[in-house]
C-alpha positions as CSV (number, residue, x, y, z in Angstrom):
1,X,-27.6,16.4,9.2
2,X,-28.2,15.6,5.6
3,X,-30.6,18.5,5.3
4,X,-33.0,18.2,2.4
5,X,-32.8,14.4,2.3
6,X,-36.3,14.0,3.6
7,X,-37.8,16.2,0.9
8,X,-35.8,15.4,-2.2
9,X,-34.7,12.3,-4.2
10,X,-33.1,9.9,-1.7
11,X,-30.2,8.8,-3.8
12,X,-29.3,12.3,-5.0
13,X,-29.3,13.6,-1.4
14,X,-27.0,10.7,-0.4
15,X,-24.7,11.6,-3.3
16,X,-24.6,15.2,-2.2
17,X,-23.8,14.1,1.4
18,X,-20.9,12.0,0.3
19,X,-19.5,14.8,-1.9
20,X,-19.4,17.0,1.2
21,X,-17.5,14.3,3.0
22,X,-15.1,14.1,0.1
23,X,-14.4,17.8,0.5
24,X,-13.6,17.4,4.2
25,X,-11.4,14.4,3.4
26,X,-9.5,16.5,0.9
27,X,-8.5,19.0,3.6
28,X,-7.7,16.2,6.1
29,X,-5.5,14.4,3.5
30,X,-3.5,17.5,2.7
31,X,-3.1,18.4,6.4
32,X,-1.9,14.8,7.0
33,X,0.6,15.0,4.2
34,X,2.0,18.3,5.4
35,X,2.4,16.9,8.9
36,X,4.6,14.1,7.6
37,X,6.5,16.1,4.9
38,X,6.9,19.7,6.0
39,X,5.4,20.5,9.4
40,X,7.9,21.6,12.0
41,X,8.1,19.3,15.0
42,X,6.6,21.7,17.5
43,X,3.4,21.9,15.4
44,X,2.5,18.3,16.2
45,X,0.2,18.8,19.2
46,X,-1.9,21.4,17.4
47,X,-2.0,19.5,14.2
48,X,-3.0,16.3,16.0
49,X,-5.8,18.1,17.8
50,X,-7.0,19.6,14.5
51,X,-6.9,16.3,12.6
52,X,-8.7,14.6,15.5
53,X,-11.3,17.3,15.4
54,X,-11.9,16.8,11.6
55,X,-11.9,13.0,12.1
56,X,-14.7,13.4,14.6
57,X,-16.6,15.8,12.3
58,X,-16.4,13.4,9.4
59,X,-17.4,10.5,11.6
60,X,-20.5,12.4,12.8
61,X,-21.5,13.1,9.2
62,X,-20.9,9.4,8.3
63,X,-23.2,8.3,11.1
64,X,-26.0,10.9,10.7
65,X,-29.1,9.1,12.1
66,X,-31.1,10.0,9.1
67,X,-28.8,8.1,6.7
68,X,-30.1,4.6,7.4
69,X,-33.7,5.5,6.4
70,X,-32.5,7.4,3.3
71,X,-30.3,4.5,2.2
72,X,-33.3,2.2,2.4
73,X,-35.5,4.6,0.4
74,X,-32.8,5.0,-2.2
75,X,-32.7,1.2,-2.6
76,X,-36.3,1.3,-3.9
77,X,-35.6,4.0,-6.5
78,X,-34.8,3.2,-10.2
79,X,-31.0,3.2,-10.3
80,X,-28.5,2.1,-12.9
81,X,-25.8,-0.4,-12.2
82,X,-23.2,2.1,-11.1
83,X,-25.6,3.9,-8.8
84,X,-26.5,0.6,-7.2
85,X,-22.8,-0.2,-6.7
86,X,-22.4,3.3,-5.2
87,X,-25.3,2.6,-2.8
88,X,-23.8,-0.7,-1.8
89,X,-20.6,1.1,-0.8
90,X,-22.5,3.8,1.0
91,X,-24.3,1.1,3.0
92,X,-21.0,-0.6,3.8
93,X,-19.4,2.6,5.0
94,X,-22.4,3.5,7.1
95,X,-22.4,0.0,8.7
96,X,-18.8,0.3,9.7
97,X,-18.9,3.9,10.8
98,X,-21.9,3.5,13.0
99,X,-20.1,0.7,14.9
100,X,-17.8,3.3,16.4
101,X,-18.8,6.3,18.5
102,X,-17.4,9.7,17.6
103,X,-15.6,10.0,20.9
104,X,-13.7,6.8,20.2
105,X,-12.8,7.9,16.7
106,X,-11.4,11.2,18.0
107,X,-9.5,9.6,20.8
108,X,-8.1,7.0,18.4
109,X,-6.9,9.7,16.0
110,X,-5.2,11.7,18.8
111,X,-3.5,8.8,20.5
112,X,-2.2,7.5,17.2
113,X,-0.9,10.8,16.0
114,X,1.0,11.3,19.3
115,X,2.5,7.8,19.2
116,X,3.5,8.1,15.5
117,X,5.2,11.5,16.1
118,X,7.2,10.0,19.0
119,X,8.0,6.9,16.9
120,X,10.0,9.2,14.5
121,X,12.5,9.8,17.3
122,X,12.3,6.5,19.1
123,X,13.0,4.3,16.1
124,X,16.5,5.7,15.3
125,X,17.2,5.7,19.1
126,X,16.3,2.0,19.4
127,X,13.9,3.1,22.1
128,X,11.5,0.2,22.5
129,X,10.6,1.2,26.1
130,X,9.7,4.7,25.1
131,X,7.6,3.4,22.2
132,X,5.7,0.7,24.0
133,X,4.6,3.2,26.7
134,X,2.7,5.1,24.0
135,X,1.7,2.0,22.0
136,X,-0.2,0.4,24.9
137,X,-2.8,3.2,24.6
138,X,-3.0,2.8,20.8
139,X,-3.5,-1.0,21.3
140,X,-6.2,-0.5,23.9
141,X,-8.2,1.7,21.7
142,X,-7.6,-0.6,18.7
143,X,-9.0,-3.5,20.7
144,X,-12.0,-1.5,21.7
145,X,-12.7,-0.5,18.1
146,X,-12.2,-4.0,16.9
147,X,-14.7,-5.4,19.5
148,X,-17.3,-2.8,18.4
149,X,-16.7,-3.6,14.8
150,X,-17.0,-7.3,15.5
151,X,-20.3,-6.8,17.3
152,X,-21.7,-4.9,14.4
153,X,-20.5,-7.3,11.7
154,X,-20.5,-10.7,13.3
155,X,-16.8,-11.2,12.5
156,X,-13.9,-11.9,14.8
157,X,-12.1,-8.8,16.1
158,X,-9.2,-9.2,13.7
159,X,-11.4,-9.9,10.7
160,X,-13.5,-6.9,11.6
161,X,-10.3,-4.7,11.3
162,X,-9.2,-6.4,8.0
163,X,-12.7,-5.7,6.6
164,X,-11.9,-1.9,6.7
165,X,-8.9,-2.4,4.4
166,X,-9.7,-5.5,2.4
167,X,-13.5,-6.0,2.2
168,X,-14.5,-9.7,2.2
169,X,-11.1,-11.0,3.2
170,X,-11.0,-13.3,6.3
171,X,-8.3,-14.9,8.5
172,X,-9.2,-18.3,7.2
173,X,-8.3,-17.3,3.7
174,X,-5.2,-15.4,4.8
175,X,-4.1,-18.6,6.7
176,X,-4.6,-20.6,3.5
177,X,-2.7,-18.1,1.3
178,X,0.1,-17.5,3.7
179,X,0.3,-21.2,4.6
180,X,0.8,-22.0,1.0
181,X,3.6,-19.4,0.8
182,X,5.3,-20.8,3.9
183,X,5.4,-24.3,2.2
184,X,7.3,-23.3,-0.9
185,X,8.8,-19.9,-0.5
186,X,11.8,-20.7,1.8
187,X,13.0,-23.4,-0.6
188,X,12.6,-21.1,-3.6
189,X,14.6,-18.4,-1.8
190,X,17.3,-20.9,-1.0
191,X,17.5,-22.0,-4.6
192,X,17.7,-18.4,-5.9
193,X,20.4,-17.4,-3.4
194,X,22.5,-20.4,-4.4
195,X,22.0,-19.6,-8.1
196,X,22.8,-15.9,-7.7
197,X,26.0,-16.8,-5.7
198,X,27.6,-17.7,-8.9
199,X,26.7,-14.5,-10.7
200,X,29.0,-11.5,-10.9
201,X,27.4,-8.1,-10.0
202,X,29.2,-4.8,-10.3
203,X,28.2,-2.6,-7.4
204,X,27.5,1.1,-8.2
205,X,30.2,3.5,-7.0
206,X,28.9,6.4,-4.9
207,X,28.2,8.7,-3.3
208,X,25.1,9.7,-5.1
209,X,24.4,13.4,-4.4
210,X,20.9,14.1,-3.2
211,X,20.3,16.8,-5.8
212,X,21.0,14.3,-8.6
213,X,18.8,11.7,-7.0
214,X,15.9,14.2,-6.7
215,X,16.3,15.0,-10.4
216,X,16.4,11.3,-11.3
217,X,13.2,10.7,-9.2
218,X,11.4,13.4,-11.1
219,X,12.5,12.0,-14.4
220,X,11.4,8.5,-13.5
221,X,8.0,9.7,-12.3
222,X,7.5,11.5,-15.6
223,X,8.5,8.4,-17.5
224,X,5.8,6.5,-15.6
225,X,3.1,8.9,-16.6
226,X,2.5,10.9,-13.4
227,X,0.8,14.2,-13.9
228,X,2.7,16.9,-12.0
229,X,-0.1,19.3,-12.7
230,X,-2.1,17.2,-10.3
231,X,0.4,16.2,-7.7
232,X,3.8,16.5,-6.1
233,X,6.8,14.5,-5.0
234,X,8.4,15.4,-1.7
235,X,10.4,13.7,1.2
236,X,9.4,12.1,4.5
237,X,10.7,9.7,7.1
238,X,8.6,6.9,5.6
239,X,7.6,7.0,1.9
240,X,3.9,7.2,1.3
241,X,1.2,8.5,-1.0
242,X,-1.7,10.7,0.0
243,X,-3.8,13.6,-1.0
244,X,-6.8,13.3,-3.3
245,X,-7.1,12.5,-7.1
246,X,-7.0,16.1,-8.0
247,X,-3.9,16.7,-5.9
248,X,-1.9,13.5,-5.2
249,X,1.0,13.8,-2.8
250,X,3.9,11.4,-2.9
251,X,7.0,11.2,-0.7
252,X,10.2,9.3,-0.9
253,X,13.5,9.2,1.1
254,X,17.1,9.5,0.0
255,X,20.4,8.1,1.1
256,X,23.7,9.3,-0.5
257,X,25.2,5.9,-0.2
258,X,22.4,4.0,-2.1
259,X,20.3,5.5,-4.9
260,X,18.2,2.3,-5.3
261,X,16.4,3.0,-2.0
262,X,14.8,6.3,-3.3
263,X,14.5,5.0,-6.8
264,X,12.4,2.0,-5.9
265,X,10.3,3.7,-3.3
266,X,9.6,6.5,-5.8
267,X,8.5,4.0,-8.4
268,X,6.4,2.2,-5.8
269,X,4.6,5.4,-4.8
270,X,4.1,6.4,-8.4
271,X,2.1,3.2,-8.9
272,X,-0.2,4.3,-6.0
273,X,-0.4,7.8,-7.4
274,X,-1.3,6.7,-11.0
275,X,-4.2,4.7,-9.6
276,X,-5.4,7.8,-7.7
277,X,-5.0,10.1,-10.7
278,X,-7.0,7.7,-12.9
279,X,-9.9,7.1,-10.6
280,X,-13.2,7.8,-12.4
281,X,-13.6,11.6,-12.3
282,X,-17.3,11.5,-13.2
283,X,-17.9,9.7,-9.8
284,X,-15.4,11.6,-7.8
285,X,-16.6,12.2,-4.2
286,X,-18.7,9.0,-4.3
287,X,-17.7,5.8,-2.6
288,X,-17.8,3.9,-5.9
289,X,-14.9,6.1,-7.1
290,X,-12.7,5.0,-4.2
291,X,-9.9,2.4,-4.8
292,X,-11.4,-1.1,-4.4
293,X,-9.2,-2.1,-1.5
294,X,-5.8,-1.6,0.0
295,X,-4.6,-4.9,-1.5
296,X,-5.7,-3.8,-5.0
297,X,-4.1,-0.4,-4.4
298,X,-0.9,-2.3,-3.4
299,X,-1.2,-4.4,-6.6
300,X,-0.8,-1.1,-8.6
301,X,2.3,0.0,-6.7
302,X,3.9,-3.5,-7.0
303,X,3.0,-3.7,-10.7
304,X,5.2,-0.6,-11.1
305,X,8.0,-1.5,-8.6
306,X,8.3,-5.3,-8.9
307,X,6.7,-6.4,-12.1
308,X,7.7,-3.5,-14.3
309,X,10.7,-1.8,-12.8
310,X,12.7,-4.9,-12.0
311,X,12.0,-6.5,-15.4
312,X,14.9,-7.0,-17.8
313,X,13.3,-4.7,-20.4
314,X,13.0,-1.8,-18.0
315,X,16.8,-2.0,-17.3
316,X,17.3,-0.7,-20.9
317,X,15.2,2.4,-20.1
318,X,16.8,3.0,-16.7
319,X,20.4,2.6,-17.7
320,X,20.8,5.8,-19.7
321,X,18.9,7.8,-17.0
322,X,21.4,6.6,-14.3
323,X,24.4,7.5,-16.5
324,X,22.8,10.9,-17.2
325,X,22.4,11.8,-13.5
326,X,25.4,10.0,-11.9
327,X,27.9,9.6,-14.7
328,X,28.6,6.4,-16.7
329,X,29.5,3.3,-14.8
330,X,29.9,-0.4,-15.6
331,X,27.3,-1.0,-12.9
332,X,24.7,0.9,-15.0
333,X,25.0,-1.5,-18.0
334,X,21.5,-3.0,-18.5
335,X,22.4,-6.7,-17.8
336,X,24.3,-5.8,-14.7
337,X,21.7,-3.3,-13.6
338,X,19.0,-6.0,-13.9
339,X,21.1,-8.4,-11.8
340,X,21.6,-5.6,-9.2
341,X,17.9,-4.9,-8.9
342,X,16.9,-8.5,-8.6
343,X,19.2,-9.6,-5.8
344,X,17.5,-11.9,-3.4
345,X,18.9,-11.7,0.1
346,X,17.1,-12.2,3.4
347,X,17.4,-9.0,5.5
348,X,15.9,-7.0,8.3
349,X,13.9,-4.2,6.6
350,X,10.6,-4.9,4.9
351,X,10.6,-1.8,2.6
352,X,14.0,-2.7,1.3
353,X,13.2,-6.4,0.8
354,X,13.4,-8.1,-2.6
355,X,10.1,-9.5,-4.0
356,X,11.0,-13.1,-3.1
357,X,11.6,-12.5,0.7
358,X,9.1,-9.7,1.1
359,X,6.1,-12.0,1.8
360,X,8.0,-13.4,4.8
361,X,8.1,-9.9,6.4
362,X,4.3,-9.6,6.0
363,X,3.7,-13.1,7.5
364,X,5.8,-12.1,10.5
365,X,3.6,-9.0,11.1
366,X,0.3,-10.9,10.4
367,X,1.2,-13.7,12.9
368,X,1.9,-11.1,15.6
369,X,-0.9,-8.5,15.0
370,X,-3.7,-11.1,14.8
371,X,-3.1,-12.6,18.3
372,X,-2.3,-9.1,19.5
373,X,-5.7,-7.7,18.6
374,X,-7.5,-10.8,19.8
375,X,-5.8,-10.5,23.2
376,X,-3.7,-13.7,23.1
377,X,-0.5,-11.7,23.5
378,X,0.4,-8.3,24.8
379,X,2.6,-5.4,23.5
380,X,5.5,-6.5,25.6
381,X,5.6,-9.8,23.9
382,X,6.3,-8.3,20.4
383,X,10.1,-8.1,20.4
384,X,10.7,-11.7,21.3
385,X,8.1,-13.0,18.9
386,X,9.5,-10.8,16.2
387,X,13.0,-12.2,16.7
388,X,11.6,-15.8,16.8
389,X,9.6,-15.4,13.6
390,X,12.4,-13.6,11.7
391,X,14.8,-16.4,12.6
392,X,12.3,-19.0,11.4
393,X,11.3,-17.4,8.1
394,X,14.5,-15.4,7.1
395,X,17.3,-16.7,9.4
396,X,18.1,-13.3,10.7
397,X,18.0,-12.2,14.3
398,X,16.6,-8.9,15.6
399,X,17.3,-9.5,19.3
400,X,17.7,-6.1,21.0
401,X,17.7,-4.5,17.6
402,X,14.4,-2.7,17.7
403,X,15.3,-0.1,15.1
404,X,15.6,-2.8,12.4
405,X,13.0,-5.0,14.0
406,X,9.6,-4.2,15.5
407,X,10.1,-0.5,15.3
408,X,10.8,-0.3,11.6
409,X,7.2,0.3,10.4
410,X,5.0,3.3,11.1
411,X,1.7,1.4,10.9
412,X,1.1,0.1,14.4
413,X,2.1,3.4,16.0
414,X,-0.8,4.9,14.0
415,X,-3.2,2.1,15.0
416,X,-3.2,0.5,11.5
417,X,-3.8,-3.1,12.5
418,X,-5.2,-5.5,9.9
419,X,-3.4,-3.6,7.1
420,X,-0.2,-5.6,6.6
421,X,-1.8,-8.6,4.8
422,X,-2.7,-6.2,2.0
423,X,0.9,-5.9,1.0
424,X,1.3,-9.5,0.1
425,X,-2.2,-9.7,-1.3
426,X,-1.1,-6.8,-3.6
427,X,1.9,-8.9,-4.8
428,X,-0.3,-11.8,-5.6
429,X,-2.7,-9.6,-7.5
430,X,0.1,-7.8,-9.4
431,X,1.5,-11.1,-10.6
432,X,-2.0,-12.0,-11.8
433,X,-2.5,-8.7,-13.6
434,X,0.8,-9.1,-15.4
435,X,-0.1,-12.7,-16.4
436,X,-3.2,-11.2,-18.1
437,X,-1.1,-8.4,-19.7
438,X,1.3,-11.0,-21.1
439,X,-1.6,-12.9,-22.6
440,X,-2.6,-9.7,-24.4
441,X,1.0,-8.7,-25.3
442,X,3.2,-11.9,-25.6
443,X,6.1,-9.6,-26.6
444,X,5.7,-7.5,-23.4
445,X,9.4,-7.6,-22.4
446,X,10.6,-6.3,-25.8
447,X,7.9,-3.6,-25.8
448,X,9.0,-2.4,-22.3
449,X,12.6,-2.3,-23.5
450,X,11.5,0.0,-26.4
451,X,9.7,2.3,-23.9
452,X,6.2,1.2,-25.0
453,X,4.9,1.3,-21.4
454,X,1.4,2.2,-22.5
455,X,0.6,-1.5,-22.9
456,X,0.9,-1.8,-19.1
457,X,-0.7,1.6,-18.2
458,X,-3.6,1.1,-20.6
459,X,-4.4,-2.3,-19.2
460,X,-4.3,-1.1,-15.6
461,X,-6.4,2.0,-16.5
462,X,-9.1,0.0,-18.3
463,X,-9.3,-2.9,-15.8
464,X,-8.3,-1.6,-12.4
465,X,-8.0,2.2,-12.1
466,X,-11.2,3.3,-13.7
467,X,-13.2,0.4,-12.3
468,X,-12.4,1.7,-8.8
469,X,-15.1,0.2,-6.4
470,X,-17.8,-0.5,-9.0
471,X,-17.3,-4.3,-8.4
472,X,-16.6,-6.4,-5.4
473,X,-13.0,-7.7,-5.3
474,X,-13.7,-11.2,-6.7
475,X,-15.7,-9.8,-9.6
476,X,-13.1,-7.1,-10.3
477,X,-10.4,-9.8,-10.5
478,X,-12.5,-12.0,-12.7
479,X,-13.4,-9.2,-15.1
480,X,-9.7,-8.1,-15.3
481,X,-7.9,-11.4,-15.4
482,X,-10.5,-14.1,-16.0
483,X,-10.4,-15.6,-12.5
484,X,-10.5,-14.7,-8.8
485,X,-7.3,-14.3,-6.8
486,X,-5.0,-17.2,-7.8
487,X,-1.6,-17.3,-5.9
488,X,-0.2,-19.7,-8.6
489,X,0.6,-16.6,-10.7
490,X,3.0,-15.2,-8.1
491,X,4.9,-18.5,-7.8
492,X,5.1,-18.8,-11.6
493,X,6.4,-15.2,-11.8
494,X,9.2,-15.8,-9.2
495,X,10.2,-19.0,-10.9
496,X,10.3,-17.4,-14.3
497,X,12.3,-14.4,-13.2
498,X,14.7,-16.0,-10.7
499,X,15.2,-19.6,-11.7
500,X,15.0,-19.4,-15.5
501,X,17.6,-17.8,-17.9
502,X,16.8,-14.2,-18.5
503,X,16.5,-13.2,-22.2
504,X,18.1,-9.9,-23.2
505,X,15.6,-7.9,-25.2
506,X,16.5,-7.4,-28.9
507,X,18.2,-4.1,-29.8
508,X,15.8,-1.1,-30.4
509,X,15.0,-0.4,-34.0
């Protein structure tokens, strides 16, 4: 119960209620991170039960019967603009939470945690049969939740799930955006692959010892402004960011044969982490301080990984760090390094994909998970559809290769359906953010080469990070970049980077 809500100022009682929820979320976030990064395998059942319990507890607090009346009372109080935005987000959270009974939330958490834990063994074993036996239960609960959310919101089942991650986004708009990508992206990829076939790229010579890779990752994270007094970098099966703004937890994964895998996943997660560390502290614990959406969150990680780290200027900063940690090689010369990090080649793995082919991986997942949640297809149909769509979009086959096909991602095992479109929405937003940054700093590439990364970080802090959820997504984009989401910026970015001559930044003064 929210306790004193009926006898004190309504808005202030709501703010106190959400602060208590934030404290519980803090504990759940750290326990979840530990489960993926450090927990011994035999601890999973107990941890799953504990996390399911805390999920149920938080859900009961989010659905306290008194909240509806207190929210309405608060709407009649004299609030400033930020408080009204906070109340708007409280109302949205309450509406979505009350659509789901606590029993369903706990059951969903428990089944998802069990499926995800088994997936860690099943993926390397190419064990689709073992996975799908668990996933059917995950899917059944996801469909039940989707129907309840649809009944509460008036949306389709799939759109009701997307609303949890990307408020206001609908399948019709995703169809428009992804349909546009389908029309021009395959031809662009073909042109880039043909163009790059005439380039000489010196491959790095390994192995790359894990100790040196860990040291390099920490050096890169510091270069990108991460505060190690308020976070950590560790290792997990699937790189991710978690925790809370006061204690952000990142993970990456290493391979002795390829340092770029850990390098780019670390840079990616640092983009997420910088967003979290720069959320408005004066509103911490309130819904208005939460990241605007998963797509906007992804725009920050892709601003770091794709827009910044794969730029020609950043190669000048990265080259000496690679030589310092692995020894000097011709492969680490800036021009070659940039060519190495901007190879375009259709492949199996989403998290290892280049920025030109990456949207195709997302489209594959979107075109499967949408009919899956709507009931048009079943779990057993996934492998064949996956292979069919990968052939059509990327000309690669995953037949009988579940490890590199439909088992490669952790999301579905954990019940995260409706999430995948956010990745490509993030890429579109990131291109739009950098177009705005370039308008402010026309010499951006030269400044990056000189190590003046503040021009990027300051823009993101002022326009995205500290804005958090104060504005709806369309308004946030207009305030930041002058217009709502415009996919033309993404196409222009790819054409400029991959189909136009790259200019070597001038020597540093």
